[in-house]
KENU-192877 format. One line per field, with one value per residue: x, y, z of N, C-alpha, C in turn. Coordinates in steps of 0.02 Angstrom, whole numbers, plus 32768, in hexadecimal, padded with zeros to 4 digits. Example, Ala and Ser with C-alpha at 12.3 -4.5 7.8 and 13.67 -1.06 7.14 Angstrom:
BEGIN
n_c1 = (8294,8282) .
n_c2 = (7EE4,7F90) .
n_c3 = (8186,8162) .
ca_c1 = (8267,82AC) .
ca_c2 = (7F1F,7FCB) .
ca_c3 = (8186,8165) .
c_c1 = (8294,8285) .
c_c2 = (7F5B,8002) .
c_c3 = (8186,818A) .
***
This chain:
BEGIN
n_c1 = (04C3,04C8,04AD,048C,0419,03D0,036B,038B,03CE,0374,031D,037E,03B6,03C4,0464,04B2,04BE,0516,0580,05C7,0631,068C,06B1,06F6,0762,07A1,07C9,0822,088A,08BA,08E6,0948,0940,092F,08D3,082C,07B0,0742,06A6,0675,05E6,05EC,063E,06F3,0728,06D9,06F9,077C,0767,0724,0789,07DE,0788,0775,07F3,082B,0836,082B,08CA,0913,099B,09B6,0A12,0A06,0A12,0A0F,09EC,098F,08E3,089E,08ED,08F0,086A,0860,08AE,0860,07ED,0822,0844,07C4,0794,07D9,0861,090F,0964,09F1,0A30,0A81,0AAF,0AC9,0B2C,0AC5,0A59,0AB7,0B12,0B25,0BBC,0C29,0C85,0C47,0BDD,0C21,0C62,0BF5,0BBE,0C27,0C1E,0BA7,0B95,0B2E,0AC4,0A3A,0A03,0A09,09DB,09C4,09B8,09BF,09C9,09AE,092A,0907,0974,09CB,0A38,0A9E,0AAE,0B3A,0B15,0B4A,0BBE,0B98,0B34,0B74,0BD0,0B7B,0B3D,0BA9,0BB6,0B47,0ACD,0A22,09E8,0996,0958,0926,08F3,08A3,08B3,091C,091C,092B,0966,09E5,0A5E,0A2B,0A41,09F5,0A07,0A8F,0ACA,0AA8,0A2F,09AC,0928,08C9,087F,0813,07D3,0770,0760,07C8,085F,0832,07C1,073A,069B,0667,061B,062F,06A1,0736,0784,0816,0844,08BD,08FB,0940,090B,0884,088E,08A1,082E,07BE,0773,072A,06FC,06EB,06AB,0600,0566,0562,0588,060E,064B,06BA,06B6,062E,061D,0670,062E,05AE,05C0,0640,064F,05D5,05DE,05F2,0584,04F3,0507,0504,047C,0438,0479,04B5,0486,04B1,0532,0578,0569,05AD,062C,064E,0653,06BD,0728,072A,0759,07D5,0819,081A,086E,08DE,0937,09BE,09D0,0979,09B4,0A2B,09F8,09C8,0A42,0A84,0A2F,0A42,0ACA,0AC6,0A79,0ACF,0B3B,0AFD,0ADE,0B60,0B8E,0B46,0B84,0B66,0B6E,0B57,0AFF,0B22,0BB4,0BED,0BFB,0BAB,0B2C,0A7C,0A2E,09B2,0987,09CB,0A1B,0A38,0A84,0A31,0A6F,0AB9,0A90,0A11,0960,090C,0884,084F,08A3,088A,0802,0806,0847,07EE,0781,07AA,07BF,0768,079E,0819,0861,086D,08EE,08DC,08D1,094B,09D3,09BA,0977,0996,09A9,098F,0932,0946,08E0,08F6,08B7,0879,080D,0839,08C0,090D,095E,0925,08D1,092D,097B,091C,0903,0980,0986,091E,0954,09BF,097A,0937,09A2,09D5,0971) .
n_c2 = (C8D5,C97B,CA14,CA7E,CAEF,CB04,CB5E,CBD5,CC1D,CC53,CCDF,CD4B,CDE8,CE77,CEA5,CF3A,CFB3,D01E,CFEE,CF96,CFC9,CFDD,CF59,CF3A,CF92,CF5F,CEE2,CF0D,CF3F,CEC8,CE87,CEDD,CF44,CFD9,CFE6,CFD6,CF76,CEFE,CEAB,CE08,CDAF,CD1F,CC7E,CC74,CC47,CC7E,CD05,CCFE,CCD9,CD4B,CDAB,CD7D,CD87,CE0F,CE46,CE04,CE0E,CE21,CE3A,CE42,CDF6,CD75,CD31,CC9D,CC47,CB9D,CB33,CAE3,CAA7,CB21,CB88,CB5A,CB69,CBF5,CC1E,CBEA,CC39,CCB7,CCA4,CC91,CD11,CD4C,CD61,CD41,CCB8,CC86,CBFB,CBCB,CB39,CAE5,CA5D,C9D0,C9ED,CA37,CACB,CB5E,CB8D,CC17,CC2C,CBF6,CC4E,CCC7,CCA7,CC97,CD17,CD5B,CD22,CD52,CDE7,CE3B,CE20,CE4A,CE2B,CDCB,CD39,CCE0,CC5F,CC6A,CC16,CB69,CB09,CA93,CA3E,CA5F,CAB2,CB47,CBD7,CC40,CCD2,CD45,CD5C,CD50,CDB3,CE37,CE29,CE21,CE9F,CEF4,CEEA,CF24,CEDF,CEBF,CE74,CDE5,CD96,CD02,CCF7,CCAE,CC3D,CC64,CCDF,CD10,CC9B,CCA7,CD29,CDB7,CE3F,CE9E,CF19,CF34,CEC6,CED8,CEB3,CEC0,CE97,CE3D,CDAA,CD6F,CCFA,CCEC,CC74,CC1F,CC2A,CC94,CC65,CC81,CCA2,CC41,CC6B,CCEA,CD55,CDB3,CE34,CE8B,CF1E,CF7A,D01E,D01B,CFA7,CFC9,D021,CFCB,CF80,CFD4,CFFD,D020,CFA8,CF50,CEC2,CEC3,CED0,CE55,CDCC,CDB7,CE2F,CEA7,CF2D,CF4B,CF41,CFA8,D019,D011,D007,D037,D0B6,D0E9,D10E,D0AB,D074,D01B,CF72,CF35,CED7,CE4B,CE37,CDB5,CDBA,CD65,CD3B,CDB4,CDD9,CD6D,CD81,CDF8,CDCB,CD71,CDC8,CE15,CDB6,CD96,CE10,CE1E,CDB6,CDD3,CDEB,CDC6,CD6B,CD06,CCDC,CCAA,CC42,CBEB,CBCD,CB89,CB1B,CADC,CABC,CA62,C9FC,C9D0,C9A3,C93B,C8E2,C8C1,C880,C80B,C7CD,C7FC,C865,C90F,C95B,C9D7,CA3C,CA96,CB22,CB30,CB11,CB19,CB6D,CB46,CAC9,CA29,C9B2,C906,C87C,C7E4,C749,C6D4,C650,C64B,C63A,C6B1,C6DD,C69B,C6C9,C755,C751,C724,C790,C7FA,C7CF,C7E6,C870,C8DB,C947,C927,C907,C8CF,C904,C981,C98D,C985,C91A,C910,C8A2,C838,C87A,C8AA,C91D,C97E,C9E0,CA77,CAF4,CB98,CB94,CB17,CB1D,CAEF,CAA9,CA34,CA02,C9E5,C984,C91F,C8FE,C8CB,C85E,C814,C7F5,C7A5,C739,C708,C6E0,C677,C619) .
n_c3 = (C515,C4CC,C526,C4DE,C498,C402,C3EA,C423,C3C6,C371,C32D,C34D,C393,C327,C2E4,C313,C296,C299,C2DC,C291,C246,C2AB,C2C9,C254,C25E,C2CF,C2A1,C23F,C28C,C2C4,C252,C22C,C1CE,C16D,C110,C0C6,C115,C0E2,C0F6,C0CC,C0B5,C0D1,C0D4,C0D8,C05D,BFFC,C007,BFDA,BF54,BF2B,BF33,BECD,BE5E,BE59,BE45,BDD8,BD27,BC73,BC2A,BC9D,BCEA,BD59,BDDF,BE2F,BEC3,BEE7,BF62,BF98,BF8B,BF95,BF60,BEDC,BEB9,BEC0,BE55,BDED,BDF9,BDDC,BD55,BD21,BD2C,BCC8,BCCF,BCA8,BCE3,BD3C,BD84,BE1B,BE4F,BEDF,BF24,BF43,BFCC,C010,C046,BFDD,BF8B,BFA6,BF43,BED1,BEC2,BEAA,BE32,BDDC,BDDE,BDA0,BD22,BCF4,BCE2,BCC2,BD12,BD7E,BDF7,BE8C,BEE0,BF79,BFF3,C0A3,C124,C11B,C13F,C105,C0FB,C15F,C14A,C132,C0D1,C09F,C0B2,C0E7,C0A5,C020,C003,C010,BFA6,BF37,BF40,BF2B,BEA4,BE76,BE75,BE9B,BF31,BF71,BFFD,C045,C0DD,C12E,C181,C1CE,C216,C2B8,C2DA,C2AD,C2A6,C24D,C204,C19A,C14E,C166,C12B,C0A9,C06D,BFFC,BFEA,C05C,C092,C10D,C185,C211,C253,C271,C2BE,C30C,C344,C324,C2D0,C23F,C1D7,C1A3,C153,C127,C0C4,C0B1,C063,C014,BFE3,BF66,BF30,BF22,BEB8,BE4F,BE52,BE50,BDCC,BD29,BCEE,BD55,BDB0,BDE0,BE3E,BE82,BEEE,BEF1,BEDE,BF0A,BEF1,BEF9,BF84,BFAA,BF72,BFAA,C032,C06B,C026,C046,C0C7,C125,C16A,C176,C146,C09D,C054,C0B0,C13E,C1AC,C24F,C2B4,C28F,C296,C31D,C354,C31F,C35E,C3E3,C3D8,C3B7,C42B,C485,C44C,C456,C4E0,C508,C4BC,C426,C412,C478,C450,C3D9,C40F,C45D,C3F9,C3BA,C421,C431,C3B6,C3C0,C42C,C3F3,C38D,C3DA,C41D,C3B5,C388,C3F9,C3EF,C38A,C30E,C27D,C26B,C1E4,C1A6,C1AE,C240,C227,C1B9,C1D6,C1FB,C284,C2A7,C281,C292,C236,C205,C1B0,C197,C1D6,C164,C171,C1A7,C1A3,C14E,C150,C1C1,C225,C224,C244,C2CA,C305,C2EC,C331,C3B0,C3AD,C34E,C30C,C2DE,C244,C196,C121,C09E,BFF0,BF67,BF86,C00D,C035,C08F,C103,C1AD,C208,C296,C2EE,C336,C345,C366,C3F0,C40D,C416,C48B,C518,C553,C4EF,C489,C4C9,C4D9,C453,C42B,C47F,C449,C3CB,C3F3,C42C,C3BA,C36D,C3BB,C3AB) .
ca_c1 = (04AC,04DA,0479,0481,03D5,03D3,0338,03A7,03E8,033D,030B,03AF,03AD,03EE,04A4,04AE,04E3,054B,05B8,05EA,0671,06BA,06CC,0727,079E,07C3,07EB,085A,08C2,08D6,0909,097F,0936,0912,08A2,07E6,079A,06FE,068A,0653,05B7,05F2,067D,072C,0736,06B5,0722,07B5,0750,0714,07C8,07F5,075A,077B,0836,083A,0816,0857,0903,0938,09BF,09BB,0A3B,09DE,0A35,09E1,0A05,0955,08AA,0886,0913,08D9,0829,0869,08C3,0826,07C1,0843,083B,077E,078B,07FB,08A9,093F,097E,0A2D,0A2F,0ABD,0A97,0AFC,0B29,0A84,0A51,0AF2,0B12,0B47,0BFE,0C35,0CA9,0C17,0BB8,0C4D,0C6D,0BB8,0BB9,0C59,0C08,0B69,0B99,0AF0,0A8F,0A22,09E1,0A20,09AD,09E3,0999,09F1,09CD,0983,090E,08FF,09AD,09F2,0A76,0A99,0AD7,0B64,0AFD,0B74,0BF0,0B77,0B10,0BA2,0BEC,0B49,0B32,0BE3,0BAD,0B0A,0A92,09F0,09ED,0959,0969,08F2,0907,086A,08C9,0959,0911,0923,0993,0A27,0A63,0A19,0A39,09E8,0A28,0AD8,0ADF,0A99,09F5,097A,08E6,08CD,083F,0815,0797,0779,0750,0804,0882,080C,078A,06FC,0669,067D,05ED,063F,06E9,0749,07BA,0837,0858,08E6,08F1,0957,08DC,0848,089B,089A,07EB,078B,0779,06E7,06E6,06ED,066C,05D2,0527,0578,05A5,0656,0662,06D3,06A0,05EC,0625,068C,05FB,0572,05CF,0675,063F,0597,05EA,05F9,054A,04D6,0523,04D4,045C,041B,04AE,04A1,049A,04D4,0579,0596,056F,05E1,066C,065C,0668,0700,0758,0730,0783,0819,0838,0826,08AA,0916,094B,0A00,09C7,0958,09E8,0A58,09D4,09C9,0A87,0A93,0A09,0A64,0B08,0AB4,0A63,0B0B,0B61,0AD9,0AE8,0BA5,0B93,0B27,0BAB,0B4A,0B8F,0B29,0B04,0B45,0BE9,0BD3,0BF7,0B7C,0AED,0A47,0A20,096C,097E,0A08,0A0C,0A6C,0A73,0A24,0AA1,0AA8,0A75,09D0,0926,08FB,083E,0845,08C9,0864,07C3,0814,0857,07B2,0754,07C2,07B8,0752,07C5,0854,0847,08A1,0903,08B1,08F4,0982,0A0B,09A5,094A,09A6,09B7,095E,0935,0932,08C4,08FB,08A4,0848,0807,085C,0907,090D,0987,08FD,08B9,0966,098E,08EA,090D,09BC,0973,08F6,0982,09E4,094D,092A,09DF,09DA,0941) .
ca_c2 = (C907,C9BF,CA3D,CAB9,CAF5,CB2B,CB93,CC15,CC40,CC6F,CD25,CD73,CE30,CE90,CEC3,CF81,CFC4,D04E,CFCC,CF6A,CFE9,CFD0,CF16,CF3E,CFB3,CF31,CEB1,CF2F,CF42,CE85,CE78,CF0B,CF66,D01B,CFE4,CFCE,CF32,CEF2,CE6B,CDDD,CD8A,CCD9,CC5F,CC96,CC34,CCAF,CD41,CCF1,CCDD,CD91,CDCE,CD69,CDA2,CE58,CE59,CDE5,CE2A,CE1A,CE68,CE3A,CDB7,CD67,CCF8,CC7E,CC11,CB66,CB02,CABF,CAB3,CB67,CBAD,CB45,CB8A,CC3C,CC25,CBDD,CC74,CCED,CC96,CC9C,CD59,CD62,CD6C,CD0D,CCA1,CC5E,CBD9,CBAE,CAFF,CAC9,CA15,C9C2,C9F5,CA58,CB13,CB76,CBA7,CC5C,CC29,CBEA,CC8C,CCF8,CC93,CCA5,CD60,CD6E,CD0A,CD75,CE2B,CE5F,CE0C,CE81,CE13,CD8D,CD1F,CCAB,CC4D,CC6D,CBD5,CB37,CAD6,CA55,CA12,CA75,CAD5,CB90,CBF6,CC76,CD12,CD7B,CD68,CD54,CDF2,CE6E,CE1C,CE35,CEE7,CF15,CEE8,CF48,CEB5,CEBC,CE35,CDCC,CD63,CCDB,CCF2,CC92,CC0E,CC7B,CD17,CCFA,CC63,CCBF,CD72,CDCA,CE87,CEA3,CF53,CF2D,CE93,CEEE,CE90,CEEF,CE7A,CE07,CD8A,CD4D,CCDA,CCEB,CC32,CBF7,CC3A,CCC4,CC3E,CCA5,CC82,CC2D,CC83,CD2D,CD5C,CDF8,CE42,CECB,CF38,CFB5,D053,D004,CF75,CFEB,D03E,CF95,CF64,D007,D00C,D01D,CF64,CF25,CE9E,CEE3,CEAD,CE10,CDBB,CDB7,CE71,CED4,CF70,CF54,CF4F,CFEC,D04B,D00C,D00A,D067,D0F8,D0FF,D122,D06F,D06A,CFD9,CF48,CF27,CE95,CE3A,CE15,CD89,CDD7,CD33,CD3C,CDF2,CDD4,CD3C,CDA0,CE27,CDA5,CD56,CDFF,CE25,CD82,CD9E,CE4C,CE12,CD8C,CDF4,CDC6,CDA7,CD30,CCD2,CCC1,CC81,CC05,CBBE,CBB6,CB58,CADF,CABC,CA9E,CA27,C9C7,C9B6,C97D,C8FD,C8B4,C8A8,C850,C7CD,C7B3,C816,C8A2,C942,C962,CA15,CA53,CAC8,CB64,CB2F,CAF3,CB43,CB68,CB34,CA82,CA03,C976,C8D3,C846,C7A4,C715,C6AF,C60E,C64E,C642,C6F8,C6E6,C685,C6F7,C793,C744,C723,C7D4,C824,C7B9,C808,C8B9,C8E8,C97E,C90A,C8FA,C8C4,C93E,C992,C9A3,C95D,C90D,C90F,C86A,C810,C8A6,C8B3,C961,C98A,CA24,CA9E,CB36,CBBC,CB7F,CAD8,CB2A,CAE7,CA6E,C9F8,C9E8,C9C8,C946,C8EC,C8E7,C8A1,C81E,C7EF,C7DB,C76E,C6FF,C6EE,C6BD,C639,C5EB) .
ca_c3 = (C4E6,C4DC,C543,C4B3,C47D,C3C5,C3E8,C43A,C38C,C34A,C338,C372,C387,C2F0,C2F9,C303,C259,C2A7,C2FE,C262,C236,C2E3,C2C0,C21E,C278,C2FD,C277,C21E,C2BC,C2CA,C213,C224,C18E,C16A,C0DA,C0D6,C123,C0CA,C10C,C09C,C0DE,C0BE,C0E9,C0BA,C018,BFD2,C007,BFAE,BF0F,BF1E,BF26,BE8B,BE2C,BE56,BE2E,BD98,BCEB,BC39,BC2B,BCDC,BCF4,BDA0,BDF6,BE64,BEE6,BEF5,BF93,BFB2,BF5F,BF97,BF2E,BE99,BEAD,BEB4,BE10,BDC2,BDFB,BDB6,BD0D,BD10,BD26,BC8C,BCD8,BC95,BD24,BD3E,BDC5,BE3A,BE75,BF0B,BF2E,BF63,C014,C02B,C03A,BFA2,BF9B,BF90,BF03,BE9B,BEB9,BE8B,BDEC,BDB6,BDD6,BD6E,BCE0,BCE1,BCFB,BCB3,BD41,BDA7,BE33,BEA9,BF13,BFA0,C033,C0D8,C146,C0FA,C16B,C0DF,C106,C199,C137,C130,C09D,C0BA,C096,C100,C071,BFDF,BFF7,BFFF,BF64,BF06,BF42,BF0C,BE5C,BE66,BE70,BED0,BF55,BF90,C02D,C068,C123,C151,C1B4,C1F0,C242,C2FC,C2E6,C29B,C29F,C209,C1FC,C152,C12F,C16B,C0FC,C065,C051,BFE2,BFF7,C08D,C09F,C14D,C19F,C25A,C271,C27E,C2FC,C334,C363,C31A,C2A5,C1FC,C1A4,C18D,C146,C11A,C094,C0BB,C022,C019,BFB0,BF24,BF17,BF0B,BE76,BE1E,BE56,BE42,BD85,BD0A,BCDD,BD91,BDB9,BE10,BE4B,BE8C,BF2F,BEE9,BECA,BF3E,BEE1,BF16,BFCB,BFB0,BF62,BFD4,C079,C07A,C00C,C065,C10C,C150,C195,C170,C112,C068,C059,C0F1,C164,C1E3,C290,C2DD,C27E,C2AF,C366,C363,C310,C394,C41E,C3CB,C3BC,C472,C4A4,C431,C473,C527,C50E,C49B,C3EA,C41B,C4A3,C428,C3AD,C438,C470,C3BF,C3B0,C455,C422,C37E,C3D9,C454,C3C5,C36C,C40C,C42A,C37C,C389,C431,C3D8,C352,C2CF,C264,C252,C19B,C194,C1DB,C26F,C208,C180,C1ED,C216,C2CC,C2B2,C273,C28D,C20F,C1FF,C181,C1B6,C1C6,C127,C17F,C1C8,C177,C154,C164,C206,C250,C229,C267,C311,C31B,C2EA,C368,C3EC,C3A4,C309,C2EE,C2BD,C201,C163,C0FA,C065,BFB5,BF4C,BFB3,C053,C03D,C0CA,C13C,C1E3,C222,C2DB,C2ED,C374,C32D,C38E,C436,C414,C423,C4D4,C527,C560,C4AF,C467,C4EB,C4C9,C40E,C429,C49F,C418,C399,C413,C432,C377,C357,C3E0,C391) .
c_c1 = (04C1,049E,0469,043B,03D8,03A0,0354,03C4,03B2,0330,033E,03A2,03D9,042F,04A3,04DB,051D,0587,05DF,062E,06A4,06D8,0702,0768,07C5,07E8,0828,0897,08E2,08FF,0947,097C,091A,08DD,085B,07D6,0750,06E6,0668,0627,05B3,0635,06B7,073C,0712,06DC,075F,07A0,073F,0754,07E2,07CA,0763,07BF,0846,0815,0844,088E,092C,095B,09CB,09E8,0A18,0A04,0A02,0A03,09CC,091C,0893,08AC,08FE,0896,0832,0881,088B,07F8,07E0,083B,07F3,0770,07B1,0845,08D1,0963,09BC,0A30,0A74,0AA3,0AD1,0AF9,0AEA,0A87,0A8F,0AEE,0B35,0B8C,0C04,0C5A,0C7A,0BEF,0BE3,0C59,0C31,0BAF,0BEB,0C40,0BCA,0B69,0B5A,0AB6,0A7B,0A06,0A02,09F1,09CD,09BA,09D0,09F9,099A,096A,0906,0938,09D8,0A32,0A69,0AC7,0AFD,0B50,0B28,0BAB,0BD0,0B59,0B3F,0BC1,0BBB,0B3E,0B6C,0BDB,0B6A,0ACB,0A62,09F4,09AB,096D,092A,090C,08D0,0881,0905,094D,0901,094F,09DB,0A26,0A54,0A0C,0A32,0A0D,0A74,0AF2,0AD4,0A60,09C0,0933,08EF,0886,0844,07D1,079E,0772,078D,0824,085C,07CF,0747,06CD,0684,0653,05F7,068A,06F7,0782,07D5,0855,087F,08DB,0906,0927,089C,0852,0893,0852,07B6,0794,0734,06CE,06E6,06AA,0640,0591,0534,0592,05F0,0673,0679,06BF,065A,05F1,0643,0656,05C3,0580,0605,0661,05FF,059F,05EE,05C0,0530,04F8,04EF,04B7,043D,044F,0492,04B6,04C1,051F,059B,059C,05A7,0626,067E,0674,06AE,0735,0760,0760,07CB,083C,0845,0864,08E7,092F,098E,09FB,09A7,098A,0A18,0A37,09D3,0A10,0A99,0A6D,0A2A,0AA4,0AFA,0A9F,0AA0,0B32,0B40,0AE1,0B2E,0BAD,0B75,0B4E,0B91,0B6D,0B5A,0B35,0B2E,0B7B,0BCF,0BCB,0BC7,0B37,0ABC,0A41,09DA,095F,09C3,09F7,0A47,0A54,0A68,0A5B,0A8A,0A85,0A31,099A,090A,08B4,0833,0867,08A2,0823,07CF,0822,0818,077E,0769,07B8,07A6,0779,0808,083E,087F,08B4,08D7,08DE,092D,09BA,09F9,097B,0957,09BA,097E,0968,091C,091E,08CB,08F0,0872,0847,0829,08A8,0912,0934,095E,08E3,08F2,097A,095C,08F2,094A,09AD,094A,0921,09A8,09B9,093F,0966,09E6,09AC,0953) .
c_c2 = (C94D,C9E4,CA79,CAB8,CB20,CB64,CBD6,CC3E,CC61,CCB8,CD4C,CDBD,CE47,CEAD,CF0C,CF94,CFF2,D02E,CF9E,CF88,CFDE,CF8A,CF15,CF5D,CF86,CEFA,CECF,CF32,CEFD,CE73,CEA3,CF30,CFAB,D01F,CFDD,CF84,CF2C,CEAF,CE48,CDAE,CD41,CCBF,CC7A,CC82,CC63,CCF0,CD39,CCF7,CD25,CDB9,CDBD,CD88,CDED,CE6F,CE3E,CE07,CE1E,CE4F,CE64,CDF6,CDAE,CD2C,CCDC,CC43,CBDB,CB35,CADB,CAC8,CAFC,CB92,CB9B,CB66,CBD3,CC49,CC1A,CC1A,CCAF,CCE2,CCA3,CCE6,CD76,CD6C,CD32,CCF9,CC75,CC3D,CBC3,CB75,CAE2,CA7D,CA05,C9C5,CA13,CAA3,CB24,CB90,CBEF,CC5D,CC20,CC29,CCBF,CCE7,CCA2,CCEF,CD78,CD5B,CD2F,CDBC,CE54,CE4B,CE47,CE6C,CDD2,CD78,CCE4,CC9E,CC4F,CC29,CBA6,CB03,CA93,CA24,CA25,CA98,CB21,CBAB,CC33,CCBB,CD4C,CD8C,CD72,CD98,CE2D,CE67,CE32,CE80,CF0E,CF1A,CF06,CF1F,CEC2,CE77,CE24,CD93,CD44,CCCF,CCD3,CC66,CC28,CCB4,CCFF,CCBF,CC76,CD0C,CD84,CE16,CE98,CEDD,CF4B,CEFA,CEA8,CEC9,CEC3,CED8,CE3F,CDEC,CD64,CD2E,CCD3,CCA7,CC09,CC0B,CC6A,CCA3,CC63,CC80,CC74,CC4D,CCCB,CD31,CDA5,CDFC,CE87,CEE1,CF78,CFE4,D03B,CFD2,CF96,D009,D00A,CF7C,CF95,D020,D003,CFD6,CF35,CF01,CEC1,CEBC,CE62,CE08,CDBF,CDFB,CE9A,CF1C,CF7D,CF65,CF94,D021,D04C,D010,D03E,D0AE,D115,D10F,D0E9,D06A,D023,CFB2,CF3B,CEE1,CE8A,CE13,CDEA,CDA8,CDA6,CD36,CD7B,CDF2,CDA4,CD5A,CDD2,CE03,CD89,CD8D,CE15,CDF5,CD89,CDD9,CE44,CDE8,CDAE,CDCB,CDA4,CD69,CCF6,CCB2,CC94,CC3F,CBD3,CBA3,CB80,CB17,CAB8,CA9A,CA60,C9ED,C9A7,C98A,C93A,C8CA,C896,C874,C80C,C7AE,C7C9,C856,C8D4,C94F,C99E,CA24,CA8C,CB0D,CB69,CB17,CB28,CB39,CB4F,CAE9,CA62,C9C1,C945,C89E,C806,C772,C6E9,C66D,C610,C654,C688,C701,C6D3,C6B4,C738,C789,C743,C769,C7FF,C80E,C7DB,C853,C8C7,C91E,C966,C8F2,C8EC,C904,C946,C9A8,C975,C957,C906,C8D2,C83F,C83B,C8A3,C8F8,C964,C9D4,CA44,CAE8,CB57,CBA7,CB3C,CAE0,CB2B,CAA7,CA2E,C9D8,C9C5,C986,C90E,C8D2,C8B9,C85D,C7F4,C7D0,C79F,C730,C6DF,C6C8,C67A,C604,C5D3) .
c_c3 = (C4FC,C4FA,C517,C494,C43E,C3C2,C3FE,C400,C361,C35E,C361,C365,C34D,C30B,C2E5,C2C8,C268,C2CC,C2CF,C250,C26D,C2DF,C28B,C237,C2A8,C2D7,C255,C24C,C2C4,C28C,C20B,C1E2,C197,C132,C0F4,C0E2,C110,C0E4,C0D1,C0C4,C0C9,C0D9,C0BE,C073,BFE8,BFCF,BFDA,BF64,BEFC,BF0F,BEE0,BE54,BE23,BE3C,BDE9,BD5F,BCB0,BC3A,BC6A,BCDB,BD3F,BDAC,BE34,BE82,BEFA,BF24,BFB3,BF80,BF5D,BF65,BEE7,BE88,BE9D,BE6D,BDDF,BDC0,BDD6,BD6B,BCF8,BD07,BCEA,BC93,BCBB,BCD5,BD19,BD83,BDDB,BE65,BE9D,BF08,BF55,BFB0,C036,C01F,BFF9,BFB7,BF81,BF4D,BEC9,BE8D,BE94,BE41,BDC1,BDAB,BDA1,BD27,BCC7,BCFC,BCEE,BCE1,BD6D,BDEA,BE4B,BEE1,BF37,BFDF,C068,C0FA,C127,C12C,C147,C0EC,C142,C188,C138,C0FB,C0B8,C09F,C0AE,C0CE,C02D,BFD2,BFE9,BFB9,BF2D,BF05,BF23,BEC0,BE46,BE60,BEAA,BEF1,BF77,BFBE,C04A,C0AE,C14E,C18C,C1DC,C222,C289,C30D,C2D8,C29A,C256,C205,C1B2,C132,C12F,C13A,C0B4,C045,C03C,BFEE,C026,C098,C0E0,C15C,C1EA,C27A,C283,C2C0,C329,C356,C35E,C2EB,C260,C1C5,C18F,C184,C133,C0E8,C0A5,C078,C02B,BFDE,BF6B,BF06,BEFE,BEC5,BE3F,BE1B,BE3E,BDFA,BD64,BCFD,BD19,BD98,BDEE,BE11,BE54,BED3,BF2D,BED8,BF07,BF31,BEFC,BF60,BFD7,BFA6,BF97,C01F,C088,C065,C02A,C0AF,C13E,C183,C190,C138,C0DC,C070,C09D,C119,C19C,C225,C2BB,C2CF,C299,C2FA,C379,C355,C347,C3D2,C415,C3D2,C405,C494,C48C,C451,C4BE,C532,C4F2,C460,C3F3,C445,C47C,C3F9,C3D3,C44C,C436,C3B3,C3E3,C449,C3E9,C396,C402,C428,C3A3,C39C,C41A,C3F3,C37C,C3C0,C41E,C39E,C30F,C2BC,C24D,C208,C187,C1C7,C206,C250,C1CE,C195,C205,C261,C2DA,C2AA,C270,C26B,C210,C1CF,C1A8,C1A6,C18C,C135,C1A3,C193,C182,C16D,C1AD,C237,C25A,C24F,C2B3,C32C,C31F,C31E,C3A9,C3E8,C35B,C2E6,C2D3,C279,C1D0,C140,C0BC,C02B,BFA0,BF7E,BFFC,C063,C07B,C106,C16E,C200,C26A,C2DF,C332,C363,C35C,C3D6,C442,C41C,C46E,C4E5,C532,C520,C48A,C487,C4DC,C482,C409,C449,C46F,C3E2,C3B5,C418,C3EE,C35E,C37A,C3C3,C34B) .
***
């Protein structure tokens, strides 16, 4: 049994309101943004929906890249807000091609927004945002990036890439808490969000956060924030800054390379090519002659963090999770050993 005592989580001291702005500034430096960083007191999927609800409206045409269920959800939320959505659907569980993005931009010169996920933990692929975002900015589109699974695992200089809105969750490569997330909003994005008909009095309203926190001097967060999540975020940022973001990115890249090498040594082919793969998750297709349920059961008995792929085209994928603190050679070696044992059986 674990020695962890849940009682230690009861009655935590309040997080000082005057230190919340400091957390936002520290995240801004990690994201590489000069924009405003807002905290959403929920898991990152809520922050993604808040971005869609605040940017979408009748009269806006959005180009939405779909390479996982998260992209599909974002398009659904944009439509719910009244936007017209043009979807670019990549081959199932594969990255989108720059050619497909360029062709869609050419076909819809009246589009005002482009949304894309950077790294997809659902399948272990990575979209080429380094090429996509400049292309969109050249044509005047606002850009929204879901960087929940990529910040800390891949280089992501938001301003340099031209990202107007960035959604992050500290629970992935930064190895922080899952119950708080953040949205970075640049000046151009505020011009689109701050309007008379913007949604308000809602958990999904970025304008509420602007009025009640940014415009009020970044003191106390509105509502009743969870002190546990804020203390945990501070601890995670302390650890990230002590190690260094570049070092963390390198650690994830090395873990991904080790996982790929291990799979190849077993005669398996990594699902994504090296230049299209996420550094946080390495996936492979189960051999056709194995029983998928039995194979996964053996793997998960060895390590519960080994899991099946998620979404269309990922049904027979196995994901090796080397995210956050798991981006460690010993963890990768243990996962490869578990795959080898499952194959032998």
